[in-house]
C-alpha positions as CSV (number, residue, x, y, z in Angstrom):
1,M,-229.4,-85.6,-16.7
2,R,-232.1,-86.4,-19.3
3,V,-233.6,-89.9,-19.4
4,D,-234.4,-91.4,-22.8
5,Y,-237.7,-93.1,-22.0
6,S,-237.7,-94.8,-25.4
7,E,-234.8,-96.9,-24.0
8,V,-236.8,-97.7,-20.9
9,A,-239.8,-98.7,-22.9
10,G,-237.5,-100.9,-25.1
11,Q,-236.5,-102.8,-22.0
12,H,-240.1,-103.8,-21.5
13,P,-241.3,-104.6,-25.0
14,D,-244.3,-106.6,-23.8
15,E,-245.8,-103.7,-21.9
16,P,-248.7,-102.1,-23.9
17,D,-249.1,-98.4,-24.4
18,L,-251.1,-96.9,-21.6
19,D,-254.7,-96.4,-22.8
20,V,-258.0,-94.9,-21.6
21,A,-259.5,-98.4,-21.5
22,H,-257.0,-99.3,-18.7
23,L,-258.7,-96.9,-16.3
24,E,-262.3,-97.4,-17.2
25,A,-262.7,-99.6,-14.1
26,G,-260.9,-97.1,-11.9
27,W,-257.4,-96.7,-10.5
28,L,-256.9,-99.7,-8.4
29,P,-256.4,-102.6,-10.9
30,L,-253.6,-100.8,-12.8
31,L,-252.0,-99.5,-9.6
32,R,-251.7,-103.0,-8.3
33,I,-250.1,-104.2,-11.6
34,W,-247.6,-101.3,-11.7
35,L,-246.8,-101.7,-8.0
36,D,-246.2,-105.4,-8.4
37,G,-244.0,-104.6,-11.4
38,A,-241.9,-102.2,-9.2
39,V,-241.5,-104.9,-6.6
40,R,-240.4,-107.5,-9.1
41,A,-238.0,-105.1,-10.7
42,G,-236.3,-104.5,-7.3
43,V,-237.2,-100.8,-7.1
44,P,-236.0,-99.6,-3.6
45,E,-239.0,-99.0,-1.3
46,P,-241.5,-99.4,-4.2
47,N,-244.4,-98.4,-1.8
48,A,-242.8,-94.9,-1.2
49,M,-245.1,-92.1,-2.2
50,T,-244.9,-88.3,-2.0
51,L,-247.7,-86.9,0.1
52,G,-248.9,-83.4,-0.6
53,T,-250.9,-81.4,2.0
54,V,-251.8,-77.7,2.6
55,D,-250.8,-75.8,5.7
56,A,-252.8,-73.2,7.6
57,A,-251.5,-70.4,5.4
58,G,-252.6,-72.3,2.2
59,D,-249.0,-73.2,1.3
60,P,-248.3,-76.7,-0.1
61,R,-246.2,-79.1,1.8
62,T,-244.7,-82.4,0.6
63,R,-242.8,-85.3,2.1
64,T,-242.3,-89.0,1.3
65,V,-244.2,-91.6,3.3
66,L,-244.7,-95.3,2.9
67,C,-248.0,-96.7,1.6
68,K,-249.0,-99.5,4.0
69,G,-252.3,-100.4,2.4
70,V,-254.0,-100.4,-1.0
71,D,-257.6,-101.5,-1.5
72,D,-260.8,-100.2,-3.0
73,T,-261.2,-97.7,-0.1
74,G,-257.9,-96.0,-1.0
75,V,-254.2,-95.9,0.0
76,T,-253.2,-95.9,3.7
77,F,-250.2,-94.6,5.5
78,Y,-249.4,-94.1,9.2
79,T,-248.0,-91.2,11.2
80,N,-247.9,-89.4,14.5
81,Y,-251.2,-87.5,14.9
82,D,-249.3,-84.6,16.4
83,S,-247.0,-84.2,13.4
84,D,-247.1,-81.3,10.9
85,K,-248.7,-83.5,8.2
86,A,-251.4,-84.7,10.6
87,H,-252.3,-81.2,11.7
88,Q,-252.6,-80.1,8.1
89,L,-254.8,-83.1,7.2
90,D,-257.0,-82.5,10.1
91,A,-257.5,-78.9,9.1
92,H,-257.8,-79.6,5.4
93,P,-258.7,-83.3,4.9
94,A,-257.6,-83.7,1.3
95,A,-254.3,-84.8,-0.2
96,S,-252.4,-85.8,-3.2
97,V,-250.0,-88.8,-3.3
98,T,-247.6,-89.7,-6.1
99,F,-245.8,-93.0,-6.7
100,A,-242.8,-92.4,-9.0
101,W,-240.9,-95.4,-10.4
102,V,-238.5,-93.6,-12.8
103,S,-236.6,-96.7,-13.7
104,L,-239.8,-98.2,-15.1
105,A,-241.1,-94.9,-16.6
106,H,-244.2,-95.1,-14.5
107,Q,-245.8,-92.5,-12.3
108,I,-249.2,-92.5,-10.6
109,T,-250.8,-89.5,-8.8
110,L,-254.0,-89.9,-6.7
111,R,-256.1,-87.0,-5.2
112,G,-259.0,-87.1,-2.9
113,P,-260.4,-86.7,0.6
114,V,-258.6,-88.1,3.6
115,E,-259.8,-89.5,6.9
116,R,-258.3,-91.4,9.8
117,V,-258.6,-95.2,9.7
118,P,-260.5,-97.0,12.5
119,A,-258.5,-97.9,15.6
120,E,-258.8,-101.6,14.9
121,V,-257.1,-101.1,11.5
122,T,-254.2,-99.3,13.2
123,E,-253.9,-102.1,15.7
124,R,-253.6,-104.8,13.1
125,Y,-250.9,-102.8,11.2
126,W,-249.1,-102.0,14.5
127,A,-248.7,-105.7,15.3
128,T,-246.7,-106.2,12.0
129,R,-244.2,-103.4,12.8
130,P,-240.7,-104.3,14.0
131,R,-240.3,-103.7,17.7
132,G,-237.7,-101.0,17.1
133,S,-240.1,-99.1,15.0
134,Q,-242.8,-99.4,17.6
135,I,-240.4,-98.0,20.2
136,G,-239.5,-95.2,17.7
137,A,-243.1,-94.2,17.3
138,W,-243.3,-93.6,21.1
139,A,-239.9,-92.0,21.4
140,S,-240.1,-89.4,18.6
141,W,-242.4,-86.3,19.0
142,Q,-242.6,-86.0,15.3
143,S,-242.0,-82.5,13.8
144,H,-241.1,-81.0,17.2
145,P,-237.6,-79.5,17.7
146,I,-234.9,-81.3,19.7
147,A,-231.5,-80.1,20.8
148,S,-229.3,-83.0,19.6
149,R,-229.1,-86.5,18.1
150,G,-227.9,-87.7,21.5
151,E,-231.1,-86.5,23.1
152,L,-233.2,-88.2,20.5
153,D,-231.3,-91.5,21.0
154,A,-231.8,-91.1,24.8
155,Q,-235.5,-90.8,24.3
156,W,-235.5,-94.1,22.3
157,L,-233.5,-95.9,25.0
158,A,-235.9,-94.6,27.7
159,V,-238.9,-96.0,25.9
160,A,-237.1,-99.3,25.3
161,Q,-236.5,-99.6,29.0
162,R,-240.1,-98.6,29.8
163,F,-241.5,-101.5,27.8
164,A,-238.7,-104.0,28.4
165,G,-240.1,-107.5,28.6
166,E,-243.6,-106.6,27.4
167,Q,-245.4,-105.8,24.2
168,V,-245.3,-102.2,23.0
169,P,-248.8,-100.8,22.8
170,V,-250.1,-98.5,20.1
171,P,-249.7,-94.9,21.2
172,D,-252.9,-93.0,21.4
173,F,-251.2,-90.2,19.3
174,W,-250.4,-92.5,16.4
175,G,-252.4,-94.1,13.6
176,G,-253.4,-94.2,10.0
177,Y,-254.9,-92.1,7.3
178,V,-256.6,-93.3,4.2
179,V,-256.6,-91.2,1.0
180,R,-259.8,-91.9,-1.0
181,P,-259.0,-91.1,-4.6
182,V,-261.5,-89.2,-6.7
183,V,-258.9,-88.3,-9.4
184,A,-256.2,-90.6,-10.6
185,E,-253.6,-89.8,-13.2
186,F,-251.2,-92.4,-14.7
187,W,-248.1,-91.5,-16.6
188,Q,-246.0,-93.8,-18.9
189,G,-242.8,-92.4,-20.3
190,R,-242.2,-92.6,-24.0
191,G,-239.6,-91.3,-26.5
192,D,-239.2,-87.6,-27.5
193,R,-241.3,-86.6,-24.5
194,M,-244.4,-87.9,-26.1
195,H,-245.5,-89.6,-23.0
196,N,-248.8,-91.4,-22.3
197,R,-251.0,-89.6,-19.7
198,I,-254.4,-90.9,-18.7
199,R,-256.5,-89.1,-16.1
200,A,-259.6,-90.7,-14.6
201,E,-262.1,-88.8,-12.4
202,L,-264.9,-90.3,-10.2
203,T,-268.1,-88.7,-11.6
204,D,-271.5,-89.6,-10.1
205,G,-270.1,-92.9,-8.9
206,T,-268.5,-93.8,-12.3
207,W,-264.8,-93.5,-13.3
208,V,-264.5,-91.4,-16.5
209,A,-261.1,-91.5,-18.2
210,Q,-259.5,-89.4,-20.8
211,R,-256.1,-89.0,-22.5
212,L,-254.1,-85.9,-21.8
213,Q,-251.4,-84.4,-23.9
214,P,-248.0,-84.9,-22.3
């Protein structure tokens, strides 16, 4: 069950070793390059990321969400504002997200404060969602218990009938969050577990990067 990352690196001979200089301008340029590489390589759901939050007791919680926006403000995802993750983020507005593309020997972890995106940003994204997913957002009271799969399916059908023949509006309990990174760590797998790790931190408005031992 051990991956030989030297073999992975050998499959991409033109990729340079990850270096401090690659993060001196911040996290965004290299994230875009690596994300584009994951898309071109056919990685399933390349925009999937593990989101880490803290609950009311101070215990860590993680789950996988889909990144739906990347720009100089941060990374954006969408959820039900009454879900467990949303309650945790509202109480402790900071998070960690990790993109892991194991087949490419790439991993990126970003940490920083979190805030809700403006309603107009949510509206624009909502318009791009498949109708079935829009109905699902209305039908599922995310993180709340339910008696059976049949009951869940019945809720979806009820919403589909409710909005039959008309556009599905954005629920007032649904929207986006943006994680604004202040720490970014990039990992590149190499042979003999001598991986490349570069961490950059935003300090007084400037990104300061350093190499870490693997």
